[in-house]
C-alpha positions in Angstrom: -9.9 11.2 -14.2 -10.4 12.3 -10.6 -7.4 13.8 -8.9 -5.9 11.6 -6.2 -6.9 12.4 -2.6 -5.6 10.5 0.4 -6.0 10.5 4.1 -3.6 8.8 6.6 -4.9 7.4 9.9 -3.4 5.1 12.4 -5.2 1.9 13.5 -3.2 0.2 16.3 0.4 0.0 14.9 -0.7 0.2 11.3 -0.8 3.3 9.1 -4.0 3.1 6.9 -3.9 5.3 3.8 -7.4 5.7 2.3 -7.1 6.8 -1.3 -9.7 8.1 -3.8 -9.2 9.0 -7.5 -6.5 8.2 -10.0 -2.8 7.4 -9.3 -0.9 8.9 -12.2 2.7 10.1 -12.4 1.9 13.6 -11.0 -0.2 12.3 -8.1 2.3 9.6 -7.3 5.0 12.2 -6.7 3.2 13.7 -3.7 1.9 10.4 -2.5 5.4 8.8 -2.5 6.7 11.6 -0.3 4.1 10.6 2.3 5.1 6.9 2.0 8.7 7.8 2.4 8.0 9.8 5.5 6.0 7.0 7.0 8.7 4.5 6.3 11.3 6.6 8.0 9.3 7.2 11.2 8.7 3.7 12.4 8.6 0.1 11.3 6.5 0.6 8.1 3.3 -1.4 8.5 1.0 0.2 5.9 -2.3 -0.6 4.4 -3.3 1.1 1.2 -7.2 1.3 1.1 -7.8 1.3 -2.7 -11.5 0.6 -3.0 -12.1 4.1 -4.4 -9.1 4.2 -6.7 -10.2 4.5 -10.3 -6.8 4.1 -12.1 -3.2 3.2 -11.3 -0.5 3.6 -14.0 1.8 0.7 -14.5 4.9 2.8 -13.4 3.0 3.8 -10.3 2.2 0.1 -9.6 5.9 -0.7 -9.9 6.6 2.2 -7.5 4.1 0.8 -4.9 5.8 -2.7 -5.2 9.2 -1.0 -4.7 7.8 0.6 -1.5 6.6 -2.8 -0.3 10.1 -4.2 -0.8 11.6 -1.2 1.2 9.0 -1.8 4.0 9.8 -5.5 4.1 13.5 -4.8 4.3 12.8 -2.7 7.4 10.7 -5.4 9.0 7.3 -4.2 7.9 5.1 -4.5 4.8 2.7 -2.6 2.5 -0.6 -4.4 1.8 -3.5 -3.4 -0.4 -7.3 -3.5 0.3 -10.1 -3.3 -2.3 -7.9 -3.1 -5.4 -9.9 -4.1 -8.5 -9.0 -7.6 -9.7 -7.7 -6.3 -13.1 -5.3 -4.0 -11.3 -4.2 -6.8 -9.0 -3.4 -9.0 -12.0 -1.3 -6.2 -13.6 0.5 -5.6 -10.3 1.4 -9.3 -10.0 2.7 -9.3 -13.6 4.9 -6.2 -12.8 6.1 -7.8 -9.5 7.5 -10.7 -11.5 6.8 -13.3 -8.8 7.3 -11.0 -5.8 4.1 -11.3 -3.9 2.2 -8.2 -2.8 -0.7 -9.0 -0.5 -4.2 -8.0 -1.5 -7.2 -8.2 0.8 -10.9 -7.7 0.3 -11.5 -5.7 3.5 -9.5 -3.6 5.9 -10.0 -6.0 8.9 -8.4 -8.9 7.1 -5.4 -6.7 6.2 -5.0 -5.4 9.8 -5.2 -9.0 11.2 -2.5 -10.1 8.8 0.0 -7.7 10.5 -1.0 -9.0 14.0 -0.3 -12.6 13.0 3.2 -11.8 11.7 6.3 -12.2 14.0 7.2 -8.5 13.4 3.9 -7.2 14.6 4.3 -9.2 17.8 7.6 -7.3 18.5 6.1 -3.8 18.2 
């Protein structure tokens, strides 16, 4: 497995995290510290660009869903782009009905924030 690498960049009022590699327990520890920092700084509007992610453990998927819930509680959201269909299906099973939004491309995900009432207030 390729070690997780990620890069954070800001597009308008949205933090885009481009990820490459595998998200296992060890990698998720460092990655979650970045997510926590982003959530504490502003209203957390985050897009996870996952088109180059080769693996996500089920516990790490649950962790990402928990981060999405935290972001929603603070008036923001976490959305995923480019996640393989099989991983999306597992994420939806783990979420047990709580929806996490998946998009095919970054522009769709960014537009989804602009159309929400929260984004209009920023």
